C-alpha positions in Angstrom: 86.6 109.9 117.3 85.0 111.0 114.0 81.9 113.2 113.8 79.4 112.9 111.0 79.1 116.1 109.0 76.8 117.5 106.3 78.1 118.9 103.0 75.7 121.8 103.3 77.7 123.3 106.2 81.1 123.0 104.6 83.1 124.6 101.9 84.4 121.6 100.1 87.2 121.7 97.5 87.5 119.9 94.3 87.3 116.1 94.4 90.5 114.2 94.2 90.6 111.0 92.2 92.8 108.4 93.8 92.4 105.6 91.3 90.3 104.6 88.3 90.1 100.8 87.8 89.0 99.3 84.5 87.3 95.9 84.3 86.3 93.9 81.2 83.5 91.3 80.8 83.7 89.0 77.8 80.2 88.7 76.1 79.0 87.3 72.8 79.7 90.5 70.9 83.1 91.1 72.4 84.3 92.8 75.5 82.2 95.1 77.8 84.3 97.5 79.8 83.4 99.0 83.1 85.2 101.6 85.3 85.3 102.0 89.1 86.6 105.3 90.6 87.9 106.0 94.1 87.4 109.7 95.0 88.3 111.8 98.1 86.6 115.1 99.0 87.6 117.3 101.9 87.7 120.9 103.1 91.4 120.8 104.4 90.2 121.7 107.8 89.7 118.3 109.4 86.8 117.0 107.4 87.1 114.3 104.7 84.9 111.8 102.8 85.7 108.7 100.7 83.4 107.5 97.9 83.3 104.8 95.2 81.4 104.9 91.9 81.0 102.4 89.0 79.8 103.1 85.5 80.4 102.3 81.8 82.3 105.6 81.3 85.1 107.2 83.3 83.4 110.6 83.9 80.2 109.0 85.1 82.1 106.8 87.6 84.0 109.8 89.0 80.8 111.7 89.3 79.1 108.9 91.2 82.1 108.5 93.5 82.1 112.3 94.3 78.4 112.1 95.2 79.1 109.1 97.4 82.0 110.9 99.1 79.9 114.0 99.9 77.4 111.7 101.6 80.0 110.2 103.9 81.8 113.2 105.4 83.5 112.9 108.8 85.4 115.4 111.0 88.5 114.1 112.7 90.3 115.8 115.7 93.6 117.4 114.7 96.4 119.1 116.6 97.4 122.1 114.5 98.7 120.7 111.2 99.3 117.2 112.5 97.6 114.5 114.5 97.4 114.3 118.4 99.0 110.9 118.8 100.2 107.8 117.1 97.6 105.4 115.7 97.6 102.2 113.6 94.8 101.8 111.1 93.8 98.3 109.8 91.6 97.2 107.0 91.7 93.7 105.7 95.3 92.9 104.8 96.5 96.6 104.9 98.1 98.3 107.9 98.9 102.0 108.1 100.9 103.7 110.9 100.3 107.4 111.4 102.7 109.2 113.7 102.7 113.0 114.5 105.6 115.1 113.3 107.2 118.4 114.2 106.6 121.5 112.1 108.7 121.5 108.9 108.7 117.7 108.6 106.2 117.6 105.7 104.1 114.6 104.6 106.1 111.4 104.5 103.6 109.0 102.8 102.8 107.2 99.6 100.4 108.4 97.0 97.2 107.0 98.5 97.9 108.0 102.1 99.2 111.3 101.0 95.9 112.1 99.2 93.9 111.3 102.3 96.0 113.4 104.7 96.4 116.3 102.4 92.6 116.6 101.8 92.2 116.4 105.6 94.5 119.4 106.1 97.5 117.7 107.7 100.9 119.2 106.8 103.3 117.3 109.0 103.0 113.6 109.6 105.0 110.4 109.3 103.4 107.3 107.9 104.3 103.7 107.1 102.1 101.3 105.0 102.4 97.6 105.5 100.7 94.6 103.9 98.5 95.1 100.9 99.2 98.1 98.7 95.7 98.1 97.2 94.6 101.8 97.1 91.1 101.1 98.4 92.5 99.1 101.3 95.1 101.7 102.2 92.6 104.5 102.1 90.2 102.7 104.4 93.0 101.7 106.7 94.0 105.3 106.9 90.5 106.4 107.8 90.3 103.6 110.4 93.5 105.0 112.0 92.1 108.6 111.9 88.9 107.3 113.6 90.9 106.2 116.6 92.2 109.8 117.2 91.1 111.4 120.5 91.6 115.0 121.4 92.9 116.2 124.8 89.5 117.6 125.7 87.8 114.3 125.0 90.3 112.3 127.2 90.1 114.8 130.1 86.3 114.8 130.0 86.1 111.0 130.0 88.4 110.9 133.0 86.6 113.6 134.9 89.5 116.0 134.9 89.4 119.8 134.2 90.7 120.7 130.8 93.7 123.1 131.2 95.9 124.7 128.7 99.5 123.4 128.5 100.9 126.6 130.0 98.5 126.4 133.0 99.1 122.8 133.8 101.3 122.4 136.9 104.7 120.8 136.3 105.6 117.6 138.2 108.6 117.8 140.5 110.2 114.9 142.4 109.2 115.0 146.0 111.6 114.7 149.0 114.5 116.4 147.3 115.8 119.9 147.8 117.1 122.2 145.1 120.8 121.2 145.5 119.9 117.5 145.3 117.8 118.0 142.2 120.5 120.0 140.5 123.1 117.3 141.4 120.8 114.5 140.0 120.3 116.5 136.8 124.1 116.9 136.4 124.6 113.2 136.9 121.9 112.5 134.3 123.6 114.7 131.8 126.9 112.8 132.4 125.2 109.5 131.7 124.6 108.4 135.3 128.2 108.8 136.6 128.4 110.4 140.1 130.4 113.6 140.6 134.1 113.3 141.5 135.8 115.0 144.5 136.7 118.6 144.7 140.0 120.3 144.0 141.5 119.1 147.3 141.1 115.4 146.5 142.4 115.9 142.9 145.4 117.9 144.2 146.3 115.3 146.7 146.2 112.7 144.0 148.5 114.7 141.8 151.0 115.3 144.6 151.0 111.6 145.5 151.8 110.7 141.9 154.6 113.4 141.8 156.2 112.0 144.9 156.2 108.5 143.5 157.7 109.6 140.3 160.4 111.6 142.1 161.3 108.6 144.3 161.6 106.3 141.4 163.8 108.7 139.4 166.1 109.2 142.4 166.5 105.5 143.1 167.4 104.9 139.4 170.3 107.5 139.4 171.7 106.4 142.9 171.9 110.0 144.2 169.7 109.5 147.3 171.2 111.1 150.4 170.6 110.2 154.0 170.4 113.3 156.2 171.1 111.5 159.5 174.2 109.7 158.4 177.5 110.7 160.2 180.1 112.6 158.2 183.1 110.6 157.1 186.4 111.3 159.0 
């Protein structure tokens, strides 16, 4: 969940212009142009703000958007340089999927979503944009997804559980199984669910049986089978 922040308590970087849109109004004397800017401001430590500004000149619109962004700063919970869990942000006809990634993955995102997550301080994330590709819709859909993030401390507190570090948390073991049974089940799982075969004795008997059958067939084919109890010819 996002927390409202004040620009006085933060060291914000330079504003990042996502898009400048130009509009034209036809009047009696010709065309009257206007500009609307979309700007993102953040400290790259989990705080970001989005602002819009409109003016007759481009610099004035960017300045207005930067002031608006600094008035709407929010801090979002992060997990290192990625997000804690998967979220799906929605705004009008735009959908943005944000998925945490392992270190070294980088930022897999388009221009608008990349601008948002970079100013937030994220370095490893997987994203997918669906629906409308309007920059304003995508930026607000991304912020909606970030607003759904919950930290581990928040979840444990809501459930009334003690907040433990990952290394201090007890590992769950299957009950009712001894060590040999657990080891055998783990070996079966690695084989793909196939049970273990018999020992060397069973395999050896099987090989001897095949050898005897092959020997009997070969002897019958050549006709050299001898009967030990047959009487000697006189």
